[in-house]
C-alpha positions as CSV (number, residue, x, y, z in Angstrom):
1,M,-33.2,28.1,-42.7
2,T,-32.7,31.2,-44.4
3,D,-30.3,33.9,-43.6
4,D,-29.4,37.5,-44.5
5,A,-25.8,38.7,-44.6
6,R,-26.4,42.2,-46.1
7,D,-23.1,43.7,-44.4
8,G,-20.8,41.3,-45.9
9,G,-19.4,40.3,-42.5
10,L,-18.6,37.0,-41.0
11,F,-22.0,36.5,-39.3
12,P,-25.4,36.8,-40.9
13,E,-27.4,39.8,-39.6
14,R,-30.6,37.6,-39.5
15,L,-31.7,34.0,-39.7
16,E,-35.0,32.6,-40.0
17,T,-36.2,28.9,-39.2
18,D,-39.6,27.4,-39.3
19,R,-41.0,29.1,-36.0
20,L,-38.1,31.7,-35.1
21,E,-36.6,34.9,-36.2
22,L,-33.0,35.6,-35.1
23,E,-31.9,39.2,-35.3
24,R,-28.5,40.7,-34.4
25,L,-28.5,41.7,-30.8
26,C,-27.1,45.3,-30.6
27,H,-27.7,49.0,-29.9
28,D,-29.6,49.2,-33.4
29,T,-31.9,46.3,-32.7
30,V,-33.0,46.7,-29.0
31,D,-33.4,49.6,-26.4
32,V,-31.1,49.1,-23.6
33,M,-34.0,49.7,-21.0
34,D,-36.2,47.2,-22.8
35,Y,-33.3,44.6,-22.7
36,Y,-32.6,45.5,-19.0
37,D,-36.2,44.6,-18.3
38,L,-35.5,41.0,-19.4
39,V,-32.2,40.4,-18.1
40,S,-32.4,42.1,-14.7
41,H,-34.4,41.5,-11.4
42,R,-37.4,43.3,-13.1
43,N,-38.1,39.9,-14.9
44,P,-39.9,38.0,-12.1
45,N,-38.4,34.8,-13.4
46,V,-34.9,35.7,-14.1
47,E,-33.4,33.5,-11.3
48,A,-34.8,30.6,-12.8
49,V,-33.7,31.6,-16.2
50,T,-30.1,32.3,-15.3
51,R,-29.6,29.2,-12.9
52,Y,-27.5,27.4,-15.3
53,L,-26.3,30.3,-17.3
54,P,-22.8,31.9,-17.0
55,W,-24.2,35.3,-16.1
56,D,-26.1,36.7,-13.4
57,P,-29.0,39.2,-13.6
58,H,-28.0,42.5,-14.6
59,E,-27.7,45.2,-11.5
60,S,-28.2,48.4,-13.4
61,P,-28.9,49.8,-17.0
62,Q,-25.3,50.7,-17.3
63,E,-24.3,47.0,-17.1
64,T,-26.8,46.2,-19.9
65,K,-25.1,49.1,-22.0
66,E,-21.8,47.8,-21.4
67,Y,-22.9,44.2,-22.2
68,L,-24.3,45.4,-25.7
69,D,-21.1,47.4,-26.2
70,E,-19.0,44.2,-25.7
71,L,-21.4,42.1,-28.0
72,E,-20.8,44.6,-30.7
73,R,-17.0,44.6,-30.4
74,K,-17.0,40.6,-30.4
75,W,-19.2,40.7,-33.4
76,A,-16.8,42.9,-35.3
77,D,-13.8,40.9,-34.2
78,G,-15.6,37.7,-35.2
79,E,-15.5,36.2,-31.9
80,R,-19.2,35.9,-31.0
81,A,-22.5,36.4,-33.0
82,E,-25.5,37.2,-30.5
83,Y,-29.1,37.1,-31.7
84,L,-32.6,38.2,-30.5
85,L,-35.0,35.3,-30.7
86,R,-38.5,36.2,-31.7
87,P,-41.3,33.7,-32.5
88,R,-42.5,34.1,-36.0
89,A,-46.3,34.9,-37.0
90,G,-48.5,32.2,-36.0
91,E,-46.5,31.6,-32.8
92,D,-47.9,32.4,-29.3
93,G,-46.1,35.7,-28.5
94,A,-45.2,36.4,-32.1
95,G,-42.8,39.1,-32.4
96,E,-41.7,39.4,-28.8
97,I,-38.4,38.9,-27.6
98,A,-38.5,35.3,-26.3
99,G,-34.6,35.4,-25.4
100,S,-31.3,35.5,-27.1
101,A,-29.0,32.8,-28.8
102,C,-25.4,33.1,-29.8
103,L,-22.5,31.3,-31.3
104,I,-19.1,31.7,-29.9
105,V,-16.2,31.0,-32.1
106,D,-12.7,29.8,-31.2
107,W,-10.6,30.3,-34.3
108,E,-7.6,28.5,-33.0
109,T,-9.4,25.4,-32.4
110,R,-11.7,25.9,-35.2
111,T,-14.8,25.0,-32.7
112,G,-18.0,26.9,-32.5
113,T,-20.1,26.8,-29.2
114,P,-23.8,27.7,-29.4
115,G,-25.7,29.2,-26.4
116,I,-29.2,30.2,-25.6
117,W,-31.4,31.8,-22.9
118,L,-35.2,31.9,-22.9
119,R,-37.8,33.7,-21.0
120,K,-39.7,31.2,-19.0
121,R,-43.1,31.6,-20.7
122,F,-41.3,30.4,-24.1
123,W,-39.9,27.1,-22.3
124,G,-41.0,23.7,-23.6
125,R,-41.7,24.6,-27.2
126,G,-38.8,23.1,-28.8
127,Y,-37.1,26.4,-29.7
128,S,-33.6,25.4,-28.3
129,A,-33.2,22.8,-30.7
130,E,-34.6,24.8,-33.6
131,R,-32.1,27.6,-33.1
132,A,-29.3,25.2,-32.4
133,R,-29.6,23.7,-35.9
134,A,-29.6,27.1,-37.3
135,L,-26.5,28.2,-35.7
136,I,-24.8,24.8,-36.2
137,A,-25.5,25.1,-40.0
138,V,-23.8,28.7,-39.8
139,A,-20.7,27.1,-38.0
140,F,-20.2,24.6,-40.7
141,E,-21.7,25.9,-44.0
142,R,-20.7,29.6,-43.6
143,L,-17.7,29.7,-41.1
144,D,-16.1,26.3,-42.3
145,L,-15.2,25.3,-38.6
146,D,-14.4,21.8,-38.0
147,L,-16.3,21.1,-34.7
148,V,-19.2,22.3,-32.6
149,A,-19.2,21.7,-28.9
150,V,-22.1,22.0,-26.4
151,P,-21.4,22.1,-22.9
152,V,-24.3,21.4,-20.5
153,E,-23.9,22.0,-16.7
154,D,-24.2,18.7,-14.6
155,G,-27.5,18.8,-13.0
156,N,-29.4,20.6,-15.9
157,E,-31.4,17.7,-17.0
158,R,-33.9,19.6,-19.1
159,S,-31.2,21.0,-21.2
160,R,-29.3,18.0,-21.4
161,S,-32.0,15.9,-22.9
162,A,-32.7,18.5,-25.5
163,V,-28.9,18.8,-26.5
164,A,-28.5,15.1,-26.5
165,D,-31.5,14.8,-29.1
166,Y,-30.4,17.5,-31.4
167,V,-26.9,16.6,-31.3
168,A,-27.6,12.9,-32.3
169,S,-30.0,14.0,-35.1
170,L,-26.9,15.8,-36.5
171,G,-24.7,12.6,-36.4
172,G,-22.9,14.0,-33.2
173,Q,-22.1,12.4,-30.1
174,Y,-21.7,12.7,-26.0
175,D,-18.0,13.0,-25.2
176,G,-18.4,12.6,-21.5
177,L,-18.2,14.6,-18.2
178,V,-15.7,17.4,-17.9
179,R,-14.7,18.0,-14.3
180,N,-14.3,21.5,-12.8
181,D,-14.6,22.9,-16.4
182,A,-15.9,26.4,-15.5
183,R,-16.5,29.0,-12.8
184,R,-19.8,30.6,-12.3
185,P,-20.3,34.3,-11.3
186,D,-21.2,33.2,-7.6
187,G,-17.8,31.4,-7.3
188,R,-19.2,27.8,-7.8
189,I,-16.9,25.4,-9.8
190,I,-18.9,23.4,-12.1
191,D,-18.8,20.1,-14.3
192,H,-19.9,20.1,-17.8
193,H,-21.4,17.4,-19.9
194,R,-19.7,17.8,-23.3
195,Y,-21.6,17.0,-26.7
196,T,-19.8,17.5,-29.9
197,V,-20.7,17.3,-33.8
198,T,-17.8,17.3,-36.2
199,R,-18.2,18.7,-39.7
200,E,-17.9,15.1,-41.3
201,Q,-20.6,14.1,-38.9
202,Y,-22.9,16.9,-39.8
203,E,-22.3,16.5,-43.6
204,G,-23.2,12.9,-43.1
205,A,-26.3,13.5,-41.3
206,T,-27.6,16.5,-43.5
207,G,-26.2,15.8,-46.9
208,E,-24.6,19.3,-47.0
């Protein structure tokens, strides 16, 4: 993994993995209307994409603008790093926006939480694990956090299998089912399976 931290801030502006480019998601890197096309009902697969996500499809371009405004504020405050995901040269769909990935930071508990959404055509390629390893490296090697925690909604077996594999590869573990852990935008109360990696586990698995 390589990173570019030209602005001198907490988060790198860009990250690269073997198959992916991660670029900061903000007004400077994406047009509001272009992003609205991906996260609203203009995307014909958006319901499948957001089924297990903590947000509903955007209802208007104004909502997308306000969302990007909020991401810029959280980036500046060191609370959340959000990145556009693009396949690199040689990958099907190279250069297209495949989705986005984030790292949410809770400084009080020194915990990072990675997240992701992908357009349906990019499912099944192993991109989720690849970006997770990159963001977990940022959490431990750059931000000096103590723990990375990954919640997976109960019933989301596809994601749970992927998370279990990459967490295990980094020395982490399955902590168990946390009941009534979150409320979805539609009002549903959901349970989460919790997976974690400590700094010590990460260093033991990677030698970093």
